[in-house]
N, C-alpha and C positions, 0 to 999 in steps of 0.2 A: 863383877867387881871383886877386888881383893879383900881377903878376910881382915886386913889391917884396919879397914873402916870400922869393923865391929869392935876392935880392941881399943880404938881411940874415941869411942862415943862418950860424949858428956852432954848434959842438958844444954840446949842451944837456944838462945833468945830468937824468937821468930817475929817477923814483921807482919804488917797488916796487908791482907789481900782483899781487893774489892772486885767481886764478880759481877759481870754485867747481867742485866735483865734480858729475857729471851728476845724481846723486840729490838734490842740494841746489837744483836749478834752480827758480826761481819764474817761472812763465809768465804773470804779470800783464802783462809787457811782452815784446814779440817783435820780432825783426828781420823786416822785410818789404821786398819790392822796391818800387820807385817805382810799380808798377802794382798793389800790394796783395797780391802773392803771399807767403805765409809762407815764410821761410827757416828750416828746422828746426834745432833746437839741434844743434851739432856738425857742421854742414854745411861743406863746402869750396865756397866760392862764387866762380865765375869770371865774374861778371856785369859788373864795372866797365867803363865805356865809354871807348874811346879817341877823343879829339877833338883838334883842333888849335886853339891859341889864339894870337892875335897879341900879341907883346910890344909894349906901348905905347911903349917907349923906342926900340926898334930897328926895329919893323915886321916882325921875323922871326916866322915861324910856328913855334911850339914845341908838342910833344905834351903832353897832359894826360889822365891816366887818372882819371876821377871815379867815386866810389862810386855805384852805382845802387840803393841801398837806404837805409832809414831805420829809426827805432824807432817802434813803435806801442804805445799804451796799450790793452791788451785788457781788463783788469779792475782796474787800479790806481786809487787815489784821484786826483782832479784836481790836488791841490796837493802830491803826493808828489815830492820831488826825485829826479831820475834822471840818471845820467851814463854815459858809455861808457869802459871801460878798454881800452887799446891795448897790445899787445906786438908790436913790429916784429921778426920773426924772420929776415927777409932783406930787404936793400935793395941792389940791385946798383950803383945810382948815383942821382944826383938828390936830390930832397927830398920827404918825405912831410909834407903840410900838412893841418891840420883846423881847422874852426871849429864842430865838432859842439856841439850844445846852445847855440849862440849866442855862444861865446867863442873867438876865434882864438888859437891857440897858435903858438910858434915852430916853424919847419920842422925836421924831424928828418932827419939824413943817415946815421945808423948804427943798428944794432940796439939797441933800448932799450925801456923800459916807461914809460907815462905815462897820465894820465886827462884826460878832457875836464872842462869846468866842469859844474856841476849845472844842470838846467833842469826845468821841469814840462811835462807833456803832458796835455791834457784827455782823459777817458775816451772811447775810440773814435777819438781823433785820433792824429796822428803828429808827429814832430819836424820834419817837412818835409825840405828839402834838408840833408843832414848836412854839406855843403861840405867833403868829405874827398877829397883828391886826391893822386896821386903825379905829380910833375913829373920825368920821366926826362931824363937828359942823353944817353942812348944806349939801344940795345935792352937789354932785361933784364926783371927782375921785382922786385916789392916784395910781400912776404907779411906780412900783419898779422892777428894774432888779436884779435878784438874781443868784449868781453862787457859786457852791460848790468848796471849796479850800481844798486841801489835804496837810497836814503838815508832818514834820519829826522832831524828837527831836535831837539836836546836843549833843556834849559831855558835854555841860553845862546845859543840860536839858531844853534848850530854843527851842520852836517850831518855825520852819521856813517853809514857803510855798514852796513845791517842785513840785506840780502838780495842775492842774485845772480840775474840772469836768464840767458837763453840766451847761448851763445858761438858764434861762427862764425869761420872762417878765410877771409879775403878775399885773392884773388890779383889784384894789379894787374899786368897784363902788357903789355909793349910789345915785340913780337917780329915778326920776318920770317915770311912764310909760305913754308915749304919745299914742294917738290914732293910732293903727296899727303898732306901732314901739316899739320893745322890747329893753330896756336897760338891758343887762345881769346883774342880781344881785341875782340869785337864787341858785347859787352854784351847778350846775348840772354836773360838772366835765367832760364837753365835750371840745374837742380841735378843733381849727379852722384849716380846711384843706386849705381853700382859702378865700380871701377877694376881693370884687369887689365894684366899685362905681356904682351908679344908671345907668350910661351910659355903663356899661359892662367892664370898664377898671380894670385890675387886679392890686392890690396894696399890698404892704407888711406890711404897717402900717396903723393905723386908719387915715382917712381923714375927714375933717369937712363935715357934712351933713349925709345923710343916707348911711350906709355901708351894703352891702349884704354879709353875712357870710355863707359859706358852711362848716358845721361841719363834724367832723370825722365819725359820724354815718350816713351821707348822708342828714341830715336835713338842711334846709336853714332858716336863720334868718335875719331880718332887725334890724339894730342897729343905733340909732341916736347919732352922735358924735358932740358935741357942740364946 
């Protein structure tokens, strides 16, 4: 996305997003990686990729952390309106920007809730590049809950949410690499099967200090959470 979004950022009033409970999830639509791998409902996803982008105005190279996943229509109707609900639960600095489902929204700089525009995805197809990025000003993290919302047009051609798809938590990270500890920022599209503290306690969310991650492919990683 263009740097102009960063220059035009202002505090933006966010709407209310209602996420579905696990037993209400409709799996007609799924989050998948850009290589087609399913991201299970409830996953903590550390895949977003860190790249450097040239500022067209200054020529300065700035970091951009892009989502490496999209939405796939597994069994939904071709003309069903679908959108993505976002809840930013942490943003250390910079701006979170999205053009998901084909409509660009103002950058967000603080914790808030909002929705993308509606779009349609043909059965078996994907929404393509979600164009969802975090532009950090410094090292840190942006954590965003995302859920697929399935809509339906009423007799007035107004779309209303009628069902909820899977939800994932995406960690957009821009961190230094400390000795012996890896801060996941390479976008390798792996999923966390289990998380433990250094003393062996199993935890469901990141905890301050060194976290031991057992990945879906059987590998083990150490991650420093500040």
